[in-house]
C-alpha positions in Angstrom: -26.8 -48.6 9.0 -23.5 -50.1 10.0 -20.5 -48.8 8.0 -17.6 -51.3 7.7 -14.2 -50.0 8.6 -11.5 -50.0 5.9 -8.0 -50.7 7.1 -4.7 -50.2 5.2 -4.3 -54.0 5.4 -7.7 -54.5 3.8 -7.0 -52.1 1.0 -3.6 -53.6 0.3 -5.1 -57.1 0.3 -7.8 -56.0 -2.1 -5.2 -54.7 -4.6 -3.2 -57.9 -4.4 -6.3 -60.0 -4.7 -7.7 -58.3 -7.8 -4.4 -58.0 -9.5 -3.7 -61.7 -8.9 -7.2 -62.6 -10.2 -6.9 -60.6 -13.4 -3.5 -61.8 -14.1 -4.8 -65.4 -14.2 -8.1 -64.6 -16.1 -8.4 -65.3 -19.8 -9.7 -62.2 -21.5 -11.8 -64.2 -23.9 -13.2 -66.6 -21.3 -13.3 -64.5 -18.1 -16.5 -65.2 -16.1 -17.2 -61.8 -14.6 -17.9 -58.3 -15.8 -16.9 -56.9 -12.4 -15.2 -58.2 -9.2 -15.6 -56.0 -6.2 -14.2 -56.5 -2.7 -17.0 -55.9 -0.1 -16.1 -54.4 3.3 -17.5 -56.5 6.1 -19.0 -55.6 9.5 -16.8 -58.3 11.2 -14.0 -57.9 13.8 -10.5 -59.1 13.4 -10.4 -62.9 14.0 -13.9 -63.5 12.4 -14.2 -66.9 10.7 -16.4 -69.5 9.1 -19.2 -67.4 7.5 -22.5 -68.8 6.1 -24.7 -66.9 3.7 -28.3 -67.0 2.5 -30.5 -64.5 0.7 -34.2 -63.5 0.2 -35.8 -60.6 -1.7 -32.5 -59.0 -2.6 -31.1 -59.0 0.9 -27.9 -60.9 1.8 -27.8 -62.5 5.3 -24.6 -63.7 7.0 -23.6 -65.4 10.2 -20.1 -66.0 11.4 -18.1 -66.8 14.5 -15.8 -64.5 16.6 -13.6 -65.5 19.6 -13.3 -63.0 22.4 -11.0 -64.1 25.3 -12.5 -67.5 26.4 -15.9 -66.9 24.8 -17.2 -67.6 21.3 -19.8 -65.4 19.7 -22.2 -66.5 16.9 -22.8 -63.2 15.0 -25.4 -61.9 12.5 -25.7 -59.1 10.0 -27.7 -58.4 6.8 -26.7 -56.4 3.8 -29.3 -54.3 2.0 -28.8 -51.5 -0.6 -27.9 -49.3 2.3 -25.1 -51.4 3.6 -24.7 -53.9 6.5 -26.9 -53.8 9.6 -25.3 -53.4 13.0 -23.9 -56.8 13.9 -25.7 -58.6 16.7 -24.8 -61.7 18.7 -27.1 -64.7 18.2 -25.5 -66.5 21.0 -22.4 -66.1 23.3 -20.9 -68.9 25.3 -17.8 -70.7 26.7 -18.9 -74.1 25.5 -19.5 -73.7 21.8 -17.9 -76.3 19.4 -15.7 -74.3 17.1 -14.5 -76.1 13.9 -13.2 -75.2 10.5 -15.5 -77.6 8.7 -18.7 -77.8 10.9 -19.9 -74.3 11.6 -23.2 -72.2 12.1 -25.6 -71.9 9.2 -28.5 -69.5 8.5 -31.8 -69.8 6.7 -34.8 -67.5 6.1 -38.4 -68.7 6.4 -41.2 -67.6 4.1 -42.4 -65.0 6.6 -38.8 -63.6 6.9 -38.2 -65.3 10.3 -34.4 -65.8 10.5 -33.0 -69.2 11.8 -29.4 -69.7 12.9 -27.9 -72.9 14.2 -24.7 -73.5 16.2 -23.0 -76.4 18.0 -22.7 -76.7 21.8 -20.4 -79.1 23.6 -22.2 -81.7 25.8 -19.7 -84.3 26.8 -16.1 -84.9 27.8 -14.9 -85.6 24.3 -14.1 -82.7 22.1 -16.5 -84.1 19.5 -19.6 -84.5 21.7 -22.0 -81.7 20.8 -25.6 -80.9 20.2 -27.3 -78.7 17.6 -28.9 -75.5 19.0 -31.2 -73.3 16.9 -32.5 -69.8 17.6 -35.1 -67.6 15.7 -35.5 -63.9 15.1 -38.7 -62.2 13.8 -37.3 -58.7 13.8 -34.3 -58.8 11.4 -31.9 -60.1 13.9 -32.3 -57.4 16.5 -33.2 -60.0 19.1 -33.2 -63.8 19.2 -35.3 -66.5 20.8 -33.9 -68.8 23.5 -32.2 -71.7 21.8 -33.8 -75.0 21.3 -32.1 -78.4 20.8 -32.9 -79.6 17.3 -32.8 -83.4 17.9 -34.4 -85.8 20.2 -31.2 -87.7 21.1 -29.4 -86.0 24.0 -26.6 -88.4 24.5 -23.0 -87.0 24.5 -22.1 -87.8 20.8 -21.7 -85.9 17.6 -24.6 -84.0 16.1 -23.6 -81.6 13.3 -23.0 -80.8 9.7 -26.4 -79.1 9.5 -28.2 -77.9 6.3 -31.4 -75.9 6.3 -33.9 -74.8 3.6 -37.3 -73.1 3.7 -39.7 -75.8 2.4 -43.3 -74.7 3.0 -45.1 -71.7 4.4 -43.4 -70.7 7.7 -41.4 -74.0 7.8 -37.8 -75.1 7.6 -36.6 -78.6 6.7 -33.3 -79.4 8.4 -30.9 -82.3 7.9 -27.8 -83.2 10.0 -25.3 -86.0 10.7 -26.2 -87.9 13.9 -23.8 -90.0 15.9 -26.2 -91.6 18.4 -25.2 -95.1 17.1 -21.7 -94.3 15.8 -19.0 -96.3 17.7 -21.6 -98.0 19.9 -22.0 -101.7 20.0 -25.7 -102.3 19.7 -27.8 -105.3 20.7 -29.3 -107.5 18.2 -32.8 -106.3 19.2 -32.1 -102.8 18.0 -32.8 -102.0 14.4 -29.8 -99.8 14.0 -26.4 -99.9 12.4 -23.1 -98.9 14.1 -22.6 -95.8 12.0 -23.2 -92.1 11.5 -26.8 -91.4 10.4 -28.4 -88.7 8.2 -31.5 -87.4 10.0 -34.1 -84.7 9.3 -36.7 -82.6 11.1 -38.6 -79.4 10.6 -39.1 -76.2 12.6 -41.8 -73.6 12.2 -41.4 -69.8 12.5 -43.1 -70.2 16.0 -40.3 -72.6 17.0 -42.2 -75.8 16.9 -39.9 -78.7 16.1 -41.4 -81.5 14.0 -41.1 -85.3 14.0 -37.5 -86.6 13.5 -36.8 -89.0 10.7 -33.8 -91.2 9.9 -33.1 -90.8 6.2 -30.0 -93.0 5.9 -28.6 -95.1 8.8 -25.0 -95.4 7.4 -23.3 -92.3 6.1 -19.8 -90.8 6.1 -19.1 -89.4 9.5 -17.8 -85.8 8.9 -18.6 -84.6 5.4 -20.8 -81.6 4.9 -24.5 -82.1 3.9 -26.3 -79.9 1.5 -30.0 -79.2 0.8 -32.3 -77.4 -1.7 -36.0 -77.1 -2.5 -37.2 -77.1 -6.1 -39.9 -75.0 -7.8 -42.4 -77.9 -7.2 -41.6 -77.9 -3.5 -39.5 -81.1 -3.5 -36.7 -81.0 -0.9 -33.5 -82.7 -2.0 -30.6 -83.6 0.2 -27.1 -84.4 -1.0 -24.5 -86.1 1.3 -21.5 -88.4 1.2 -22.6 -92.0 1.9 -20.7 -95.0 3.2 -21.2 -98.5 2.1 -20.3 -101.7 4.0 -17.1 -102.0 2.0 -16.1 -98.3 2.6 -17.2 -96.8 -0.7 -17.8 -93.1 0.0 -19.7 -91.7 -2.9 -22.5 -89.1 -3.1 -26.1 -90.0 -2.4 -29.4 -88.2 -3.0 -32.5 -88.3 -0.8 -35.8 -86.6 -1.8 -38.7 -85.4 0.3 -42.0 -85.8 -1.6 -45.4 -85.3 -0.1 -43.9 -85.2 3.4 -42.2 -88.6 3.0 -38.4 -89.1 2.6 -37.9 -91.4 -0.3 -35.2 -94.2 -0.4 -31.8 -92.6 -1.0 -30.0 -93.4 -4.2 -26.4 -93.2 -5.4 -25.9 -90.1 -7.6 -22.9 -91.6 -9.5 -20.7 -94.6 -9.0 -17.3 -93.0 -8.5 -16.2 -96.0 -6.4 -14.1 -94.0 -4.0 -12.9 -96.5 -1.4 -11.6 -94.8 1.7 -11.3 -96.1 5.3 -11.7 -92.6 6.8 -13.7 -89.5 6.3 -12.3 -87.0 3.7 -14.1 -84.0 5.3 -15.4 -83.0 1.8 -19.1 -82.9 1.3 -21.2 -82.1 -1.8 -23.1 -78.9 -2.7 -26.6 -78.8 -4.2 -28.6 -76.0 -5.8 -31.8 -75.7 -7.9 -33.7 -73.3 -10.0 -37.1 -74.0 -11.5 -37.0 -77.8 -12.2 -33.2 -77.9 -12.7 -31.0 -79.3 -10.0 -27.2 -79.4 -9.9 -24.8 -81.2 -7.5 -21.1 -80.6 -7.3 -18.7 -82.8 -5.4 -15.1 -83.9 -4.9 -13.8 -87.4 -5.3 -10.5 -89.2 -5.0 -11.6 -92.4 -6.7 -8.9 -94.5 -8.2 -6.2 -92.2 -6.8 -7.4 -89.3 -9.1 -8.6 -86.1 -7.4 -11.5 -84.5 -9.3 -14.3 -82.0 -8.9 -17.5 -83.1 -10.7 -20.9 -81.7 -11.5 -24.1 -83.5 -12.5 -27.5 -82.0 -13.5 -31.1 -83.2 -13.2 -34.0 -81.8 -15.3 -36.7 -84.0 -13.6 -36.8 -82.5 -10.1 -33.9 -84.6 -8.8 -35.4 -88.0 -9.7 -32.4 -88.8 -11.8 -29.1 -87.2 -12.8 -27.2 -87.2 -16.1 -23.6 -88.5 -16.4 -21.4 -86.0 -14.5 -18.9 -83.7 -16.1 -15.4 -83.4 -14.7 -14.8 -79.8 -13.7 -11.2 -80.1 -12.6 -8.8 -83.0 -12.1 -5.4 -81.3 -11.9 -4.8 -80.9 -8.2 -8.1 -79.9 -6.5 -8.6 -80.1 -2.7 -12.3 -79.9 -3.1 -14.5 -78.0 -0.5 -17.0 -77.2 -3.2 -19.9 -74.8 -3.3 -22.5 -74.3 -6.0 -25.1 -71.7 -7.0 -27.5 -71.9 -9.9 -27.8 -68.8 -12.2 -31.1 -67.5 -13.7 -30.3 -69.0 -17.2 -29.9 -72.5 -15.8 -26.1 -72.5 -15.7 -24.3 -73.3 -12.4 -21.3 -71.6 -10.8 -19.1 -74.0 -8.9 -16.3 -73.0 -6.5 -13.6 -75.2 -5.1 -10.1 -75.0 -3.5 -7.1 -76.2 -5.5 -3.4 -76.6 -5.0 -1.2 -74.5 -7.4 2.6 -74.6 -6.8 2.0 -75.6 -3.2 -0.4 -72.7 -2.5 -4.2 -72.7 -2.2 -6.5 -70.9 -4.7 -10.2 -70.5 -5.0 -11.3 -71.5 -8.5 -14.8 -70.8 -10.0 -16.3 -72.5 -13.1 -19.4 -71.8 -15.0 -21.0 -75.0 -16.1 -24.1 -75.9 -18.2 -26.0 -79.2 -18.4 -25.1 -79.4 -22.1 -21.3 -78.7 -22.0 -20.1 -78.9 -18.5 -17.5 -76.3 -17.6 -17.6 -73.5 -20.2 -15.1 -71.2 -18.6 -13.2 -70.9 -15.3 -11.4 -68.2 -13.3 -9.0 -68.3 -10.4 -9.9 -65.6 -7.9 -8.2 -65.9 -4.5 -4.6 -66.8 -3.7 -3.4 -68.0 -0.3 0.3 -68.6 0.4 0.1 -68.8 4.2 0.5 -71.9 6.3 -3.2 -71.7 7.3 -6.1 -72.7 5.0 -8.9 -70.9 3.2 -11.2 -73.5 4.7 -14.7 -73.8 3.1 -15.6 -70.8 0.8 -19.3 -70.1 0.4 -21.3 -68.8 -2.5 -24.7 -67.0 -2.5 -26.7 -65.4 -5.4 -28.5 -62.2 -4.8 -30.5 -61.1 -7.8 -27.9 -61.1 -10.7 -24.8 -61.0 -8.5 -22.8 -63.8 -6.7 -21.2 -63.2 -3.3 -18.2 -65.2 -2.3 -17.0 -65.3 1.3 -14.1 -67.2 2.8 -11.7 -67.3 5.8 -8.5 -65.5 4.8 -5.4 -66.1 6.8 -3.0 -63.2 7.2 -0.4 -61.8 9.6 -3.2 -61.0 12.1 -4.6 -64.6 12.1 -7.8 -65.4 10.4 -10.3 -62.9 9.0 -13.3 -63.0 6.7 -13.1 -61.7 3.1 -15.9 -61.2 0.6 -16.2 -60.5 -3.1 -19.2 -59.5 -5.2 -19.0 -61.1 -8.6 -21.1 -60.0 -11.6 -21.3 -62.9 -14.1 -21.0 -62.4 -17.8 -23.4 -64.1 -20.3 -21.4 -66.9 -21.8 -22.7 -69.0 -24.7 
C-alpha cells in the first residue's frame, strides 16, 4: 500500500489546525470525539478533490498540474492506507477550474467512474464532459467517452453522479447548447443553461439524454442522491424569467424525470451566477438539502428536510447568517441528523464551519475547524461519510501554493 509522506510543513500545519479548532470549540457543544489529520498520497500542488465511499472504503480523485499537463488522479483508502495513486487521464487540454472539477462515483459492482472536463473550443469556457471507468480498483482505466450528445463548442459541466440501479449510474450536468444563442421560433428551446441527465452502465453504455430543466443558473454546482426506495433526486440552482435564483428539486421516479419544483421561495434576485450550488444527501427515506442564499441582501446558509422521499420539504432552518460565503456540502448521519459544512468570513479570513442539524431542531451545535489567512481561497470543501466517520477534504493555500488537506472527524452523539 502507498504510504503518504509527512513533511515538516504538514506536521506544523496539523498542530496549528487542531489548536485553532479546539480553541474555537465549545466544550459542551463540540461536535466531534476526535479530529485527526490524514496524510494524503498527493503531490505538492494537488487541488480540487472529490470523495465517495462504498463498503468502508474511501475513494478520492483530484487534479495535479505538471509543467504544461494536467493529471486527473485517483487513489482509494482502506484500513491499510492509501493505494498507489494512478492517473485516470493526462492531457494538455483539460479545463481546470476551482468550482467545476472532476467527480467520482462507484457502481453496484464496484466499477469506478471518474469524469473530467476537456476544452473543445476557442473560448476558455467551451468544454465537454469525458468519463472513464475502471473495473480493477483504479489500476487501469477505459478510454474516455463523451457523456453528452451535443458536441458544439459550449459549456458542459458541473456534473453530479450517483449509482441508481444495478450496474448503473445516473448523471446530471449543466449544458450550454442553447445558452447565449439566438434560437429560431421553430425550436422548442430557451436561450439559457439547461439541466440535463443521462445514465452509464458499468460496461460503458451511455443511455438516452433527457432535459430536466431548460432554464437554470449557469455556473452553480449541481448535487444528486438516491433514496432507499431508489428515487433519484437532483438539487440545483434555478433561474426564473425575472432572475430569481433559488433552489429547485427534480425527482426521477420509475425512469421518468418529474416536473421540477421550487424547494423554498427565498426570492434571491440576482442578474449573474453566484457560483454557489446546493448539496443534497439522503438516508433511508430522509432527504436533506443545504444551500446558500443572499436574498434581501442577507447572506445565509439554510437546510431543509424531507421525510417523504423528497416529494416535499419542511420549512428550512437558518444554519448561519453572520457572514457566510456558502460553498456548502452535506452528509447524512446514521441517526438521521445531517452534517453541513460551509465557508465563512471571520475577521477578513476564511474558515470552514460545520453544523450538526436535525429535522426537529435545525442546527444543534457547530464547530469551526479550518482557518485560512492567505490571499487564496479554500475553494469548495467536500464531506464524505465512511461508516461512523466523516472525512473532510479541501484545497489549502500555503507558501508552496495550493495543496490538499484532509481531516477524519468522529461525530459525538448529540441530543
